[in-house]
N, C-alpha and C positions, 0 to 999 in steps of 0.2 A: 279630036278627042283631046288634043293638047290644049287648044284654044278654048274648048268648053271648060276645061279646069280652070284655065287662067282668068275666064270670065267669072266663073263661080267663086274664085278666091277674091277677085276685085270687087264683086257684089258683097261678100261678107265683110271685107274690109270696109266698104262704104257704109254698110248698115251699123257696125260697130264703132266706127269712127265719127258717127254723127253726133252732135253735141246734145247733150241730155237736158230736157227742160223740166224744172223743178221749181217749186216755191217753198220757202221756209214755213215750218209749222210754228205757229204761235199760240201758246196756251192762253185761254181766255176763261177765267173762273167763271162758274155760274152762281155760286153762293154769294149773297151780298156781305157776308161776314168776312169773306176772304177776297174782297176787291171786286166782285162781279156787279153786274147790273142792279142797282137798288130795286128795279120795277119787277125783278124775279122774286122777291120776297113773298109776295102774295100767294104766288103760283106754287113755291116750294112748301108753304104752311099748308095749303090745300092738298097738296100731294101727301103730306106728312099725316094729316088728319084723316084722310080716305083709307091709309094705310094701317091706321092704328087698329087694336084689336076690338075696339068698341064699335067698328064699322063706320067711324065718319060721324060720330055724335057731335053736339053742339060745341063742347068744350074738349080738347084733348087732354088726356090723363097721362100721368107719368107712373109707370109700374117697373120696379125692379124685381126681376125673377131670379133668385139666388140659386145656385146649383145646388143640389144633394151630394153631400161629400161620401155619401155610402156610410153612415155611421161613424165615420171617424171624427172624433172631438176636436173641436177647433179651439184656439187658444182665447182665454176670457179676455175681453176688452178692459175689465176693471181688476187688474191683478192685485195681489195682496202684498203688503210689505214684507220683505225678506228679513230674516233675522240677522243681528250683527254678527260678523266674523271675527273671532278672537284674533287681535294682533292685525287687523285689518285696517283700512284708513278710518281716522276718526277714533280709534282704539287709544286708551291710555298707553304710552310709551311707543307709539308708532312715529316713524320720522316723518 
């Protein structure tokens, strides 16, 4: 029994002590815009066209679908001029 236990321990040590073989992972970009293979450009544009909402028409269209804010008013992109503040910058007597 004792020799069986010693053989089992030696076998476990032999398995865990074996050198691990691994290779390094190297990132290789796919998109040509980020350094990938330029030959992937046609494949990427064909995939994007096939996934478009139009079902892969002859020309891809660009659509922005703005979210609904639930009736909350959003800031006006063209704000009105604010009135001058008495004693503020640009007023007479200001430092």
